N, C-alpha and C positions, 0 to 999 in steps of 0.2 A: 504494500499500500504505500502510495506516494503522493504527496501535493506540493506543490511549489509553485509562486507566482510572484510577478511584481505587480505593485498597486500602481495603476497608470492614472487614477482619478480618486486622490486622497479626500479631497474636500466632498465630493457626493458620498463617500464610503462613510465619512464621519456624520454627515446630516442623515444618512439612513440610518444609522445606529443610533443616531440621538432620538430620531420618530420612534424607533423601535423600541428602545429602552423605556419611552415614556408610556408603553403599553403593556410590557411583561418584562420578566427578569431573564426568562430562557429561551432560546430559539433552537428550532431544528434547522441546521444548514445543511442542504443537500448540494454537493458538487458533483458535476459530471461532466462530459466532454462538450456539451452543448449550451449549458446555463447554470446560473447560482440561484438557489432557491433558499429564502428564509422563510419559515413558518412559526407563527405564535398562535398558540391554542391554550390560553389559560383555562383555569376551571370555568370563569365565568367573565363576562364582559366581552370587548371588542377582541376578533380573531383577524390576524393578518397573514397574508400569502403574498411572498414579494417573489416575482420571477424576474430575472435579469439577464440579458445576454453577457457573456463573459467580458467582452471588449466595454461593457459600461464601468465595470471597476478595474479590471486586471488586464494584464500584459504578460508575455512570455509564459503562458499558462501550461502547467504540466500535472497531469493527473492520471494514476495508474491504481488499478484495484483487481482484486480477483472478481468483485461484484460488477463485472461489465464496465469497469473503470468508473464506478460511482462510489463515492464516500458520504456517508451520513454522519454528521456530528452533532451532539447537544452543547451549544456553546452559552455561556453566561454573557449576557449583553453588556452588563457594566464594565466588566474588565475589558471587554473588546473595545468598547467606545473610548474608555481611558486610553487605552493603549494607540488608539488610532489618533486621538487629539494630541499625543506627543510627537506624532510626525506631520503635524500640519505643515510645517515649513521645511521639512526634510527634502534632501536633493536627490534622495533614492529611498525606496521601502519595499521589502519583500516579506512575504508571508508563506510559511510552509508548515506542515504538519509533522511532528517529530515526537521524541521521548524525552522527558527529563532525566537527566544523568543521575539524580540522587534517588530517584524510586520508579523509573520506568513508564511513569504517569503519562498519558498523551497530552500534548500541547499543540496550541499554534504558537508559533514562534515568529515574532514580528522583528524584523532588523531593519534599523534606520541608520542611513548615512546623514550626517548632520552637515551643513553648509560649511563647516571647519572639517569636515572628512573625518570625525568623530563616530565610531560605531556604537549604537545604542541598541539592546536588546530587550524586549518585553515578552513576558510569558502569559499566554491565556491557557488556563486549564481546560480541557474539554473531555467528552464523553463519545467513545467511538459506538454508533449504534448500528445493532444487525440489520440486515433487510428485512426480517420479520418483524421486527420492533416497530417499523414505520410502515408497513405495508397497509396499514388500515387507516393511515392518516390521510384524510381528503377534505376537500373544500365543502362546506355546507350545501346542502341542496335547497334551492329556493324556487318560490314559483315564478314565472315570467313577471317582468316589472310592469307596474301600472303605469309609470311614469319614468322617463330618462331624460337628464337634463344636465346640461354644462353648469357646473357651480361657478359662481364668481370668485374672485381673487380670495382665496382662503384666508388671508391676514386681514381682510375686512369682515370676514364671518367670525373669525376668532376673537376680534376686538368686541364684537357684540355679544358672543358668548361668554366674554370675561366679565362684561357689564351684567348681563344675566345671572351669572352665579354669585355675583356679589349680592344680588337681591334674593339669595336663597332659592336658587332654581334647581331643585334636586333633579327636575326633569324638565327637558326642553322638546317642544312640539314642533316638527319639521314637516314642510309640505311643499309640492311642487306640481305643476300642470304641464300640459303639452302646449302650453301658450306661452313658454318661456318666463313663466313666472315662479319664484322661489320665495317662502317665507319662512320665518321662526318666531315662536312666540314662547313664554313662559307657561309652563304645565303644572298644575296643581298648588299655584299660589294665589287663592282667591283674593288676596288682599293687593296684589298688584297685577296690573293688565299691561303687558308690554308685547309689541309686535314689530319685527322689522320686516320689510318686504323689497324684494329685488325684481326688476321687470327687464324685458328685453333680451333676456337670455336664450341660448341656443338648445334645442332639443336636437341631438344628433339622429342622423338617419339611421336606419336598422339596416345591417348586412343580411339580405335575403338568404345567403348560404347558412346564415346562423340561426335562422328562425325556423323550426320544424314544421310548423303548421301554416306557414306563409305570413308576409307582413301584414297582408289586409285583415288577418285573424287576430293580430297580436292584441292583448289588452290595451296597450298605449296607442293603437289605432283605432279601436273599436270603440274607445270611452270618449266622452265629451271633453274636448280640448280644454276648455275652461275648467274642469272638474279638478280640485286638488286631491291629491294622494297624501295620506298623512303617516307618519310614524313617531314614535314618542321615545326618546333616549335620555340616557343620564347625561345630565349636563356636564359634569367634570370629565366623564370620558370622552365626550363630544369634542371638548376643549383639547384633550390630548391628541384627539386623531387629527385636529385640524393644524397640528404642529408641521405636519407633512407640507404645508404650503411653502416651506422654505425650500423644497427640492422639485416641487412639482411644476410640470409644462402646462397640464390641464388635468381636470378632475371632472368625471363623468359619475352623476350620483343616479342610482336606480332605486325607485321607491317601490317595494311590495308592501303594499298598505297593510297596515297593523300586524305585519310580520317580520320584515328588515329593511334596514338601509344598507345598500351595496355601494361602496364607493370605488372607483377604478382611478387609480393615482397614476399618471404617465409621467415618468421622469425625463424623458426624452421626447424629441419631435416625433420619432417612430414610434413603433410598438414594441421596441426592443427592451425596455425595461417598466414593468408594470406591477403596483403593489394593489392587492385588494382587499378592501376593510369590510368586515361583516359587522353590522350593529344588530342585534335584534331589539324589536320593538316591543315597547310595554302596552299591555292591553289597555284599548281607550276605555 
């Protein structure tokens, strides 16, 4: 088993781990010949599935294993994030899977060359996972979305959510329609009535090849364009999710009314790096 790579985009890697560490402590990292996957599935709350093309983060990428050149690791996110922050201004950084000399425990070893040509090594403890132990990890199954919409700049949403949370917003109701409208309001606080609305947003076209029953029969097509689909989420969790605005190029939100909110966060102009967030809705 061997994994070694140069980090070509330290800044994006740091921002990615910053977003992930705000959601959970541990991630499943799957490395293979085609892509990099980070998966966070805490016992409750937001679930995150990140699929990235290798070139999004890495260069000179080498991976071999008896499991079809696939390696599965359990990675603690805080130590990984701290190690990456230390190489923010490095002239070169490499990451490799190895064993600690003192006890043979598996580690990710981050070697940094500073601008003064000093070598610095950081060790991130990991656990190697067997293929059987991760075979049943899959993204949640959701109904076809009632509404899909391109979100406004996430930093603007986050500033509103921060104000909502200061007003004791344990839950926030979020809605959108197929007429380019999006809104958020406090939910469950009868003493305060606050709502923010955005208009003129884009409802992306569906790809016919991805719609089994045909676009004309999709829920987002058959419903009244002005009808809002609602979900209700935890206010603090929603605020943490919106931190991904620091690295996102665009974000598409899919509303499965009273069931879930699914966010597709694109880190590049292409589709080579996508984070998928699943937020379950509270029952209205």
